[in-house]
DSSP file (Angstrom, degrees, kcal/mol; ACC not computed):
  #  RESIDUE AA STRUCTURE BP1 BP2  ACC     N-H-->O    O-->H-N    N-H-->O    O-->H-N    TCO  KAPPA ALPHA  PHI   PSI    X-CA   Y-CA   Z-CA
    1    1 A M              0   0    0      0, 0.0     2,-0.4     0, 0.0     0, 0.0   0.000 360.0 360.0 360.0 126.8  -14.1    9.1   35.0
    2    2 A S        +     0   0    0      2,-0.0     2,-0.3     0, 0.0     0, 0.0  -0.703 360.0 160.3 -82.6 131.5  -10.8    8.9   33.2
    3    3 A R        -     0   0    0     -2,-0.4     2,-0.4     4,-0.0     3,-0.1  -0.998  40.7-125.4-152.5 150.6   -8.0   10.5   35.2
    4    4 A S     >  -     0   0    0     -2,-0.3     4,-2.7     1,-0.1     5,-0.2  -0.830  23.4-134.7 -93.6 138.7   -4.3   10.6   35.6
    5    5 A V  H  > S+     0   0    0     -2,-0.4     4,-2.5     1,-0.2     5,-0.2   0.907 106.8  52.0 -58.3 -42.5   -3.1    9.9   39.1
    6    6 A R  H  > S+     0   0    0      2,-0.2     4,-2.0     1,-0.2    -1,-0.2   0.903 111.1  45.7 -63.3 -41.9   -0.7   12.8   38.9
    7    7 A Q  H  > S+     0   0    0      2,-0.2     4,-2.5     1,-0.2    -2,-0.2   0.898 111.6  52.4 -69.3 -39.8   -3.4   15.3   37.8
    8    8 A A  H  X S+     0   0    0     -4,-2.7     4,-2.3     1,-0.2     5,-0.2   0.934 110.6  48.2 -59.3 -46.1   -5.8   14.0   40.5
    9    9 A A  H  X S+     0   0    0     -4,-2.5     4,-2.4     1,-0.2    -1,-0.2   0.885 111.2  50.4 -62.2 -40.0   -3.1   14.5   43.1
   10   10 A E  H  X S+     0   0    0     -4,-2.0     4,-2.0     2,-0.2    -1,-0.2   0.904 110.3  49.5 -66.5 -41.0   -2.3   18.0   41.9
   11   11 A N  H  X S+     0   0    0     -4,-2.5     4,-2.0     2,-0.2    -2,-0.2   0.930 113.2  46.2 -63.7 -45.5   -6.0   19.0   41.9
   12   12 A E  H  X S+     0   0    0     -4,-2.3     4,-2.3     1,-0.2    -2,-0.2   0.921 112.2  50.7 -63.3 -44.3   -6.5   17.7   45.5
   13   13 A A  H  X S+     0   0    0     -4,-2.4     4,-2.3     1,-0.2    -1,-0.2   0.854 107.2  54.9 -64.5 -33.7   -3.3   19.5   46.6
   14   14 A S  H  X S+     0   0    0     -4,-2.0     4,-2.1     2,-0.2    -1,-0.2   0.930 108.8  46.9 -65.8 -44.4   -4.5   22.7   45.0
   15   15 A F  H  X S+     0   0    0     -4,-2.0     4,-2.3     1,-0.2    24,-0.3   0.899 111.0  52.9 -62.6 -38.8   -7.7   22.6   47.0
   16   16 A R  H  X S+     0   0    0     -4,-2.3     4,-2.0     2,-0.2    -2,-0.2   0.915 108.3  49.7 -62.1 -43.1   -5.8   21.8   50.1
   17   17 A R  H  X S+     0   0    0     -4,-2.3     4,-1.7     2,-0.2    -1,-0.2   0.898 110.0  51.4 -62.0 -40.6   -3.5   24.9   49.6
   18   18 A A  H  X S+     0   0    0     -4,-2.1     4,-2.1     1,-0.2    -1,-0.2   0.915 109.4  50.3 -62.7 -42.7   -6.5   27.1   49.1
   19   19 A N  H  X S+     0   0    0     -4,-2.3     4,-2.5     1,-0.2    -1,-0.2   0.856 104.7  57.0 -65.9 -34.3   -8.0   25.8   52.4
   20   20 A E  H  X S+     0   0    0     -4,-2.0     4,-2.2     2,-0.2    -1,-0.2   0.908 107.6  49.1 -61.7 -40.1   -4.8   26.5   54.2
   21   21 A G  H  X S+     0   0    0     -4,-1.7     4,-2.2     2,-0.2    -2,-0.2   0.913 110.9  49.3 -64.5 -43.0   -5.1   30.1   53.1
   22   22 A L  H  X S+     0   0    0     -4,-2.1     4,-2.4     1,-0.2    -2,-0.2   0.893 110.6  51.1 -63.0 -39.3   -8.8   30.2   54.3
   23   23 A E  H  X S+     0   0    0     -4,-2.5     4,-1.9     2,-0.2    -2,-0.2   0.899 109.0  50.6 -66.2 -41.2   -7.7   28.8   57.6
   24   24 A E  H  X S+     0   0    0     -4,-2.2     4,-2.4     2,-0.2    -2,-0.2   0.918 110.6  49.2 -61.0 -44.1   -5.0   31.4   58.0
   25   25 A K  H  X S+     0   0    0     -4,-2.2     4,-2.1     2,-0.2    -2,-0.2   0.908 108.7  52.5 -63.3 -42.8   -7.5   34.2   57.2
   26   26 A A  H  <>S+     0   0    0     -4,-2.4     5,-2.5     1,-0.2     6,-0.3   0.880 111.0  48.6 -60.6 -37.4  -10.0   32.8   59.8
   27   27 A D  H ><5S+     0   0    0     -4,-1.9     3,-1.2     3,-0.2    -2,-0.2   0.909 108.3  54.1 -69.0 -41.6   -7.2   32.8   62.4
   28   28 A E  H 3<5S+     0   0    0     -4,-2.4    -2,-0.2     1,-0.3    -1,-0.2   0.878 111.2  44.2 -59.5 -39.8   -6.2   36.4   61.5
   29   29 A I  T 3<5S-     0   0    0     -4,-2.1    -1,-0.3    -5,-0.1    -2,-0.2   0.376 115.4-116.0 -91.3   6.2   -9.8   37.7   62.0
   30   30 A G  T < 5 +     0   0    0     -3,-1.2    -3,-0.2    -4,-0.2    -2,-0.1   0.863  56.3 156.1  71.5  40.7  -10.1   35.7   65.2
   31   31 A L    > < -     0   0    0     -5,-2.5     3,-2.1     1,-0.2    -4,-0.1   0.673  25.1-176.5 -73.0 -15.0  -12.9   33.3   64.4
   32   32 A G  T 3   -     0   0    0     -6,-0.3    23,-0.3     1,-0.3    -1,-0.2  -0.329  65.8 -13.5  59.8-126.4  -11.7   30.9   67.1
   33   33 A D  T 3  S+     0   0    0     21,-0.1    -1,-0.3    22,-0.1    23,-0.1   0.212 101.0 124.8 -97.4  14.5  -13.8   27.7   67.1
   34   34 A E  S <  S-     0   0    0     -3,-2.1    21,-0.3     1,-0.1     2,-0.2  -0.383  75.3 -94.1 -67.1 152.8  -16.5   29.0   64.8
   35   35 A R        -     0   0    0     19,-0.1    19,-0.2    17,-0.1    -1,-0.1  -0.497  47.2-166.6 -67.1 135.7  -17.3   27.0   61.7
   36   36 A T  E     -A   53   0A   0     17,-2.7    17,-2.5    -2,-0.2     2,-0.2  -0.919  24.2 -99.3-125.5 152.1  -15.3   28.4   58.8
   37   37 A P  E     +A   52   0A   0      0, 0.0     2,-0.3     0, 0.0    15,-0.2  -0.453  38.4 179.0 -73.5 141.1  -15.8   27.6   55.1
   38   38 A C  E     -A   51   0A   0     13,-2.6    13,-3.1    -2,-0.2     2,-0.2  -0.976  28.7-115.1-133.7 149.4  -13.5   25.1   53.3
   39   39 A L  E     -A   50   0A   0     -2,-0.3     2,-0.2   -24,-0.3    11,-0.2  -0.586  38.7-101.2 -78.5 144.4  -13.5   24.0   49.7
   40   40 A C        -     0   0    0      9,-2.4    30,-0.2    -2,-0.2    -1,-0.1  -0.517  31.0-146.5 -60.8 131.6  -14.2   20.3   49.0
   41   41 A E        +     0   0    0     28,-2.6    29,-0.1    -2,-0.2   -25,-0.1  -0.002  49.4 133.4 -96.3  28.6  -10.8   18.8   48.4
   42   42 A C        -     0   0    0      2,-0.1   -27,-0.2     1,-0.1    33,-0.1  -0.200  69.7-107.2 -73.0 172.2  -11.9   16.2   45.8
   43   43 A E  S    S+     0   0    0     31,-0.4     2,-0.9   -32,-0.0   -32,-0.1   0.533  86.5 106.7 -81.5  -5.7  -10.0   15.7   42.6
   44   44 A D    >   -     0   0    0      1,-0.2     3,-2.2    30,-0.2    -2,-0.1  -0.642  57.7-157.7 -79.4 108.8  -12.6   17.4   40.3
   45   45 A E  T 3  S+     0   0    0     -2,-0.9    -1,-0.2     1,-0.3    -2,-0.0   0.661  90.9  57.2 -60.9 -16.5  -11.1   20.7   39.4
   46   46 A R  T 3  S+     0   0    0     -3,-0.0    -1,-0.3     2,-0.0     2,-0.2   0.530  79.0 115.7 -90.9  -6.9  -14.5   22.1   38.6
   47   47 A C    <   +     0   0    0     -3,-2.2    -8,-0.0     1,-0.1     0, 0.0  -0.429  30.8 168.8 -68.2 132.7  -15.9   21.3   42.1
   48   48 A R        +     0   0    0     -2,-0.2    -1,-0.1    -9,-0.1     2,-0.1   0.020  25.2 141.7-129.8  23.1  -16.9   24.5   44.1
   49   49 A R        -     0   0    0     -9,-0.1    -9,-2.4     1,-0.0     2,-0.4  -0.447  40.7-142.0 -71.9 143.4  -18.7   22.8   47.0
   50   50 A I  E     -A   39   0A   0    -11,-0.2     2,-0.4    -2,-0.1   -11,-0.2  -0.869  13.4-167.7-110.9 139.1  -18.2   24.4   50.4
   51   51 A I  E     -A   38   0A   0    -13,-3.1   -13,-2.6    -2,-0.4     2,-0.5  -0.972  15.3-140.0-122.5 138.3  -17.9   22.6   53.7
   52   52 A S  E     +A   37   0A   0     -2,-0.4     2,-0.3   -15,-0.2    35,-0.1  -0.889  29.3 175.0-100.8 126.4  -18.1   24.3   57.1
   53   53 A L  E     -A   36   0A   0    -17,-2.5   -17,-2.7    -2,-0.5     2,-0.2  -0.954  30.9-124.2-130.4 147.9  -15.6   23.0   59.6
   54   54 A R    >>  -     0   0    0     -2,-0.3     4,-2.3   -19,-0.2     3,-0.5  -0.561  38.6-108.8 -78.0 155.9  -14.5   23.8   63.2
   55   55 A R  H 3> S+     0   0    0    -21,-0.3     4,-3.1   -23,-0.3     5,-0.2   0.888 119.6  54.2 -54.4 -42.8  -10.8   24.4   63.5
   56   56 A E  H 3> S+     0   0    0      1,-0.2     4,-1.8     2,-0.2    -1,-0.2   0.859 108.8  48.9 -63.8 -34.0  -10.3   21.1   65.5
   57   57 A E  H <> S+     0   0    0     -3,-0.5     4,-1.5     2,-0.2    -1,-0.2   0.934 113.5  46.2 -68.5 -45.5  -12.0   19.2   62.6
   58   58 A Y  H  X S+     0   0    0     -4,-2.3     4,-2.3     1,-0.2     3,-0.3   0.923 112.7  49.6 -63.0 -44.6   -9.8   20.9   60.0
   59   59 A E  H  X S+     0   0    0     -4,-3.1     4,-1.3     1,-0.2    -1,-0.2   0.861 105.3  58.1 -64.9 -35.1   -6.6   20.4   62.1
   60   60 A A  H  < S+     0   0    0     -4,-1.8    -1,-0.2    -5,-0.2    -2,-0.2   0.886 110.0  44.3 -61.7 -37.9   -7.5   16.7   62.6
   61   61 A V  H >< S+     0   0    0     -4,-1.5     3,-1.6    -3,-0.3     6,-0.4   0.928 112.2  51.5 -69.5 -46.1   -7.5   16.3   58.8
   62   62 A R  H 3< S+     0   0    0     -4,-2.3    -2,-0.2     1,-0.3    -1,-0.2   0.653  91.0  77.3 -68.9 -15.4   -4.3   18.3   58.2
   63   63 A A  T 3< S+     0   0    0     -4,-1.3    -1,-0.3    -5,-0.2    -2,-0.1   0.661  95.3  54.2 -67.1 -14.5   -2.5   16.2   60.8
   64   64 A H  S X  S-     0   0    0     -3,-1.6     3,-1.9    -4,-0.2    -1,-0.1  -0.974  75.4-151.5-124.6 115.9   -2.2   13.5   58.1
   65   65 A P  T 3  S+     0   0    0      0, 0.0    39,-0.1     0, 0.0    -1,-0.1   0.597  95.0  52.9 -67.1 -10.8   -0.7   14.5   54.7
   66   66 A K  T 3  S+     0   0    0     -5,-0.1    27,-3.1    36,-0.1     2,-0.3   0.338  91.9  96.0-102.9   6.0   -2.7   11.9   52.8
   67   67 A R  E <   -B   92   0B   0     -3,-1.9     2,-0.3    -6,-0.4    25,-0.2  -0.736  47.9-177.3-105.0 148.8   -6.1   12.9   54.1
   68   68 A F  E     -B   91   0B   0     23,-2.1    23,-2.5    -2,-0.3     2,-0.4  -0.975  23.1-129.4-140.6 149.4   -8.6   15.2   52.6
   69   69 A V  E     +B   90   0B   0     -2,-0.3   -28,-2.6    21,-0.2     2,-0.3  -0.872  38.0 166.9-101.3 135.1  -12.0   16.6   53.5
   70   70 A M  E     -B   89   0B   0     19,-2.5    19,-2.8    -2,-0.4     3,-0.1  -0.924  43.0 -95.1-143.3 162.0  -14.8   16.2   51.0
   71   71 A V    >   -     0   0    0     -2,-0.3     3,-2.1    17,-0.2     4,-0.2  -0.629  63.8 -90.4 -70.8 137.8  -18.5   16.5   50.4
   72   72 A P  T 3  S+     0   0    0      0, 0.0    -1,-0.1     0, 0.0    12,-0.0  -0.251 115.2  28.0 -53.6 137.5  -20.0   13.0   50.8
   73   73 A G  T 3  S+     0   0    0     -3,-0.1    -2,-0.0     3,-0.1     0, 0.0   0.293  93.9  96.2  94.0  -8.2  -20.0   11.1   47.4
   74   74 A H    <   +     0   0    0     -3,-2.1   -31,-0.4     2,-0.1   -30,-0.2   0.477  59.6 103.9 -91.9  -1.6  -17.0   13.0   46.0
   75   75 A Q  S    S-     0   0    0     -4,-0.2     2,-0.2   -33,-0.1   -33,-0.0  -0.348  70.7-120.5 -77.0 160.4  -14.5   10.3   46.9
   76   76 A E    >   -     0   0    0      1,-0.1     3,-1.6    -2,-0.1    -1,-0.1  -0.604  27.4-107.2 -95.1 162.2  -13.0    7.8   44.5
   77   77 A A  T 3  S+     0   0    0      1,-0.3    -1,-0.1    -2,-0.2    -2,-0.0   0.788 118.3  51.8 -61.6 -29.9  -13.4    4.0   44.8
   78   78 A D  T 3  S+     0   0    0      2,-0.1    -1,-0.3    16,-0.0     2,-0.2   0.429  86.6 106.1 -90.9   2.6   -9.8    3.5   45.8
   79   79 A D  S <  S-     0   0    0     -3,-1.6     2,-0.6    14,-0.1    14,-0.2  -0.571  71.1-128.0 -77.4 143.3  -10.0    6.2   48.6
   80   80 A R  E     -C   92   0B   0     12,-2.6    12,-2.3    -2,-0.2     2,-0.5  -0.847  19.3-132.4 -92.5 121.5  -10.1    4.9   52.2
   81   81 A L  E     +C   91   0B   0     -2,-0.6    10,-0.2    10,-0.2     3,-0.1  -0.623  32.0 169.8 -75.0 121.7  -13.0    6.4   54.2
   82   82 A V  E     +     0   0B   0      8,-3.1     2,-0.3    -2,-0.5     9,-0.2   0.787  64.4   8.5-101.6 -38.8  -11.6    7.6   57.5
   83   83 A L  E     -C   90   0B   0      7,-1.7     7,-2.5     2,-0.0     2,-0.5  -0.994  54.3-162.6-148.5 137.0  -14.6    9.6   58.9
   84   84 A E  E     +C   89   0B   0     -2,-0.3     5,-0.2     5,-0.2     2,-0.2  -0.933  19.9 172.0-123.5 108.7  -18.2   10.1   57.9
   85   85 A A        -     0   0    0      3,-2.7    -2,-0.0    -2,-0.5     5,-0.0  -0.455  48.7 -93.3-102.9 178.8  -19.9   13.1   59.4
   86   86 A A  S    S+     0   0    0      1,-0.2     3,-0.1    -2,-0.2    -1,-0.0   0.893 120.2  15.5 -62.2 -42.0  -23.4   14.5   58.6
   87   87 A D  S    S+     0   0    0      1,-0.1     2,-0.3   -35,-0.1    -1,-0.2   0.331 128.3  28.8-122.7   8.1  -22.1   17.0   56.0
   88   88 A F        -     0   0    0    -17,-0.2    -3,-2.7   -37,-0.1     2,-0.3  -0.989  57.1-148.3-156.9 163.6  -18.5   16.0   55.2
   89   89 A I  E     -BC  70  84B   0    -19,-2.8   -19,-2.5    -2,-0.3     2,-0.5  -0.915  10.9-141.4-128.7 160.3  -16.3   13.0   54.9
   90   90 A V  E     -BC  69  83B   0     -7,-2.5    -8,-3.1    -2,-0.3    -7,-1.7  -0.992  24.5-177.4-121.0 128.8  -12.6   12.5   55.5
   91   91 A I  E     -BC  68  81B   0    -23,-2.5   -23,-2.1    -2,-0.5     2,-0.5  -0.827  18.3-140.3-122.4 162.0  -10.7   10.2   53.1
   92   92 A E  E     -BC  67  80B   0    -12,-2.3   -12,-2.6    -2,-0.3   -25,-0.2  -0.988  17.4-133.9-124.4 130.5   -7.1    8.9   52.9
   93   93 A K        -     0   0    0    -27,-3.1     2,-0.2    -2,-0.5   -14,-0.1  -0.559  25.7-164.3 -78.5 145.1   -5.4    8.5   49.6
   94   94 A R    >>  +     0   0    0     -2,-0.2     4,-1.6   -16,-0.2     3,-0.6  -0.752  42.7   8.7-124.8 170.4   -3.4    5.3   49.1
   95   95 A G  H 3> S-     0   0    0     -2,-0.2     4,-2.0     1,-0.2     5,-0.2  -0.211 121.6 -16.5  64.6-147.9   -0.8    4.0   46.7
   96   96 A K  H 3> S+     0   0    0      1,-0.2     4,-2.5     2,-0.2    -1,-0.2   0.889 139.1  53.0 -61.3 -42.5    1.0    6.2   44.3
   97   97 A E  H <> S+     0   0    0     -3,-0.6     4,-2.6     1,-0.2     5,-0.3   0.907 107.7  52.4 -62.2 -40.9   -1.6    9.0   44.6
   98   98 A G  H  X S+     0   0    0     -4,-1.6     4,-2.1     1,-0.2    -1,-0.2   0.915 110.0  48.3 -59.7 -42.3   -1.2    8.9   48.4
   99   99 A D  H  X S+     0   0    0     -4,-2.0     4,-1.9     2,-0.2    -2,-0.2   0.907 111.9  49.9 -64.5 -41.4    2.6    9.3   48.0
  100  100 A L  H  X S+     0   0    0     -4,-2.5     4,-1.0     2,-0.2    -2,-0.2   0.924 112.3  45.5 -64.4 -45.1    2.1   12.2   45.5
  101  101 A V  H  < S+     0   0    0     -4,-2.6     3,-0.4     1,-0.2     4,-0.2   0.883 110.6  54.0 -68.7 -35.9   -0.3   14.2   47.7
  102  102 A A  H >< S+     0   0    0     -4,-2.1     3,-1.2    -5,-0.3    -1,-0.2   0.899 106.4  52.5 -63.2 -39.1    1.9   13.6   50.8
  103  103 A A  H 3< S+     0   0    0     -4,-1.9    -1,-0.2     1,-0.2    -2,-0.2   0.747 110.2  49.5 -67.4 -23.5    4.9   15.1   48.9
  104  104 A R  T 3< S+     0   0    0     -4,-1.0    -1,-0.2    -3,-0.4    -2,-0.2   0.321  79.3 124.4 -97.2   5.6    2.7   18.2   48.1
  105  105 A D    X   -     0   0    0     -3,-1.2     3,-1.6    -4,-0.2     4,-0.5  -0.554  53.9-151.4 -71.1 117.6    1.5   18.8   51.7
  106  106 A P  T 3  S+     0   0    0      0, 0.0     3,-0.5     0, 0.0    -1,-0.2   0.756  94.8  56.2 -63.8 -22.5    2.5   22.3   52.6
  107  107 A R  T 3  S+     0   0    0      1,-0.2    -2,-0.1     2,-0.1    -3,-0.0   0.586 101.9  55.9 -83.9 -10.2    2.8   21.3   56.3
  108  108 A S    <         0   0    0     -3,-1.6    -1,-0.2     1,-0.2    -3,-0.1   0.506 360.0 360.0 -95.9  -5.9    5.3   18.6   55.5
  109  109 A A              0   0    0     -4,-0.5    -1,-0.2    -3,-0.5    -2,-0.1   0.477 360.0 360.0 -74.6 360.0    7.7   21.0   53.8
């Protein structure tokens, strides 16, 4: 897949922002530790795969501005695999793309 590092980072950051909104809504309606839906945060802007995460799983990913939650197999070759669960993975972006996504992290602002 041909991709620009900047566009890949923007796509991933967009999915992360959407998931932040979903997490806020789950908190508003009091879902507690129930599994809530999250979008796969891969760089494919056409991806619409859903992952169900507990709040603690989601927060563990968000604690690191270069990490993303994805459907297994949606990572790129240069991503560092951090966690492999049954129905999702957590990856960490490295290099220039890692720097770009960290700068777009809404929790780091």
